[in-house]
Every structure is written in C-alpha cells, then in structure tokens.
C-alpha positions in Angstrom: 2.0 -11.7 -179.0 0.0 -14.9 -180.0 -3.4 -14.9 -181.1 -4.8 -18.2 -180.7 -8.0 -19.8 -182.6 -10.6 -21.8 -182.5 -10.3 -24.5 -185.4 -11.9 -27.0 -187.1 -10.3 -30.1 -186.8 -11.7 -33.1 -188.9 -11.2 -36.0 -187.0 -11.4 -39.8 -188.1 -12.8 -43.0 -186.5 -11.8 -46.4 -187.4 -7.7 -46.6 -187.1 -8.1 -43.1 -185.4 -9.9 -43.3 -181.8 -12.2 -46.4 -182.5 -9.5 -49.8 -182.8 -11.2 -51.2 -185.9 -8.5 -54.4 -186.0 -8.6 -55.0 -182.7 -12.4 -55.2 -182.8 -12.6 -57.8 -186.2 -9.6 -59.9 -185.0 -10.7 -61.0 -181.7 -14.4 -61.5 -183.2 -12.6 -62.9 -186.2 -10.8 -65.5 -183.6 -13.9 -66.1 -181.2 -16.0 -67.0 -184.6 -13.8 -68.7 -186.9 -11.8 -70.7 -184.7 -11.9 -73.8 -186.8 -10.5 -71.5 -189.7 -6.8 -70.3 -188.8 -3.4 -72.4 -187.6 -3.9 -69.8 -185.2 -5.1 -66.4 -183.5 -5.2 -63.0 -185.2 -3.9 -60.2 -183.6 -3.7 -56.3 -184.1 -0.1 -56.7 -184.9 -1.0 -58.5 -188.1 -2.7 -56.4 -189.7 -0.3 -54.2 -192.0 -2.9 -53.8 -195.2 -5.7 -51.1 -195.5 -8.1 -54.8 -196.7 -6.7 -57.0 -193.9 -9.8 -59.3 -193.9 -9.5 -60.6 -197.1 -5.7 -61.5 -197.2 -6.2 -62.5 -193.3 -9.3 -64.3 -193.1 -11.8 -66.9 -194.7 -13.5 -64.5 -196.2 -12.7 -63.4 -200.4 -14.0 -60.3 -200.6 -14.8 -57.0 -198.0 -18.5 -57.3 -199.6 -18.8 -61.0 -197.4 -16.6 -59.7 -195.2 -19.3 -56.7 -193.9 -21.9 -59.4 -194.0 -20.3 -60.8 -191.2 -19.7 -58.0 -189.5 -23.4 -56.7 -189.8 -23.7 -58.3 -187.2 -21.1 -59.8 -185.0 -21.2 -58.1 -182.2 -23.4 -59.9 -180.2 -26.4 -59.3 -182.8 -25.2 -55.5 -183.3 -22.6 -54.6 -185.8 -18.9 -55.0 -185.4 -18.3 -51.1 -184.9 -20.7 -50.9 -182.2 -18.6 -53.1 -180.5 -14.8 -51.3 -180.8 -12.8 -50.0 -178.1 -11.4 -46.3 -177.9 -7.7 -46.4 -178.6 -6.1 -45.1 -174.7 -5.8 -41.4 -174.6 -7.8 -41.0 -177.9 -11.2 -39.8 -175.8 -9.0 -37.5 -173.3 -7.0 -35.9 -175.9 -9.7 -34.7 -178.5 -11.2 -33.5 -174.7 -8.1 -31.4 -174.6 -8.6 -30.1 -177.8 -12.1 -28.9 -177.2 -11.3 -27.4 -174.1 -8.8 -25.4 -175.7 -11.5 -24.3 -177.9 -11.6 -26.6 -180.8 -14.3 -28.2 -182.5 -14.0 -32.0 -183.0 -16.1 -32.7 -186.7 -16.3 -36.6 -186.5 -15.8 -37.7 -190.2 -16.3 -41.2 -190.7 -16.9 -43.6 -193.8 -19.5 -46.4 -192.5 -22.0 -49.3 -194.1 -25.3 -47.9 -194.3 -26.1 -51.3 -191.6 -24.0 -49.7 -188.4 -24.9 -45.6 -189.0 -27.0 -46.5 -185.2 -24.5 -48.4 -184.0 -22.0 -45.7 -184.9 -24.0 -42.5 -183.0 -23.8 -44.4 -180.2 -21.0 -45.5 -180.2 -20.2 -41.9 -179.6 -22.3 -40.9 -177.3 -21.3 -44.4 -175.3 -17.9 -43.0 -175.0 -18.3 -39.2 -174.8 -16.9 -38.4 -177.7 -16.7 -35.0 -177.4 -17.9 -34.0 -181.3 -20.2 -30.6 -181.9 -20.3 -32.5 -185.8 -20.8 -36.4 -186.9 -20.9 -36.5 -190.5 -21.4 -40.1 -192.0 -20.0 -40.4 -196.0 -18.0 -41.4 -197.9 -15.9 -38.7 -199.8 -14.3 -36.3 -196.8 -13.9 -33.9 -198.6 -16.8 -31.9 -198.7 -16.8 -31.0 -195.0 -14.2 -27.8 -194.5 -12.4 -28.2 -191.9 -8.4 -26.4 -190.4 -7.3 -29.9 -189.6 -7.8 -33.5 -190.2 -6.7 -36.2 -189.6 -6.9 -39.7 -191.0 -5.1 -43.1 -191.7 -6.3 -44.2 -195.2 -4.4 -42.6 -197.5 -7.5 -42.3 -200.2 -8.8 -40.2 -197.7 -5.6 -38.0 -197.3 -4.6 -38.2 -201.5 -8.4 -36.4 -201.3 -7.9 -33.9 -198.8 -4.4 -32.6 -199.7 -5.4 -32.0 -202.9 -8.9 -30.5 -202.1 -8.0 -28.2 -199.0 -4.2 -27.3 -200.1 -4.9 -24.7 -197.2 -5.3 -27.3 -194.1 -2.9 -29.0 -191.8 -3.7 -33.4 -193.5 -2.1 -35.1 -190.7 -1.8 -38.8 -191.1 -1.6 -41.0 -188.2 1.2 -43.4 -188.9 -0.4 -47.3 -188.9 1.0 -49.9 -190.2 -1.6 -50.3 -193.1 -0.9 -46.7 -194.7 2.1 -45.4 -196.2 3.3 -42.4 -196.0 1.8 -38.8 -198.3 3.1 -36.1 -199.3 1.6 -32.9 -197.8 1.0 -34.4 -194.4 2.0 -34.6 -191.5 3.0 -37.3 -189.5 1.2 -38.3 -186.5 2.5 -41.2 -183.7 0.4 -40.3 -180.9 -2.4 -38.2 -179.5 0.0 -36.1 -177.6 1.4 -35.2 -180.9 -1.4 -34.0 -182.4 -2.9 -32.2 -179.7 0.4 -30.4 -180.4 0.4 -30.1 -183.7 -3.3 -28.4 -183.3 -1.8 -26.2 -180.5 0.7 -24.8 -183.3 -1.6 -24.6 -185.7 -4.1 -22.5 -183.7 -0.7 -19.7 -182.8 -1.1 -17.3 -185.8 
C-alpha cells in the first residue's frame, strides 16, 4: 500500500506562476512606441536579461527604475497576469494536502505589490519568502525557471526534487527534472509524494 506524504513545494513566481515577460513587453510597447520597429512579444524573450537586449535600457538598473512605476503608478509586478492553469494547479496540489511555499526574488520597491498580487489572485500559499537565496528555505520539491537558482538548489538540497520549468530563456540543468506545463508538474509532485 502506498502512503501519500504531504510535501513542501517551493514555487517561484515570475516566469512560473506570473507572466513577467508578457507584462513588461506590453507595457514597454505602450510606453516607448518610438524606440522599437515593431511591438515586442513574449516570443522575443529568449534570454534571462532580455530587457537589456530587446529594449533601449542599457542596464537592468535602468529597466528596474522604469519598472518601479510602469503599472499605472505601481510596480510592474502589480500588473502581471498569472499563466493559464497555474493557480488552478496550485489549488489542486493544496487540495492534495501539500504546502505551497512561494520563493521569489524581488526588487525592494515591489514587495508590497507582490503580497497584493498573491492576495488578489488567491494564490494558495502557506508561506511566502521574498529572498535572494532560495536555498535557505527547505522544501521537498522546487519549481523554478532561473538557471542560477536551479543550480544552487540542486547543490544545496540533493535529496529534494528540483524541477526546471522549461522556458526559452533557460537551459537544461543537471540534476533537475524538466517540466513543460502545470499538469506535468502536478504529476511529478504526486509521484514524489507516494512512498
């Protein structure tokens, strides 16, 4: 007989639950129509620091300065939309008895907007950690899209399952499981929970 364990799921936000690239490209198109030949789309984003490649911003610091108020006076993070199916998948996982632990890195100016976003979208989390070093929070399963985070999590938590949400801006990371959609992640968690 299999026993299903309750797991701690360390879930990243931007690029995993919240569609960061759709948010910034739409607002960039709106705010700087004279800086580009055509509207930017999420398909244009193929690397981690895409704003410095695709836009007129020379540095990420310049980009973040604009992002601080680009969502109708609030930070970019206030105006993001969730990826389709993300919240519903997290609700299913919570209903299965798992603990959704949000692990996200944010600029200081967006912390209140992040808490507000989680509340408005009713993200079913039991913990929220806004931090640079995600390895500090112990979880059974992690889901992230940042190669630097994935590498650090694999090294720091060899007994945990680390999942890479496959996106055009990341590459394969040894020791991770590639996840292409929320159904696949839900299945990976359910498999891991069976002992």
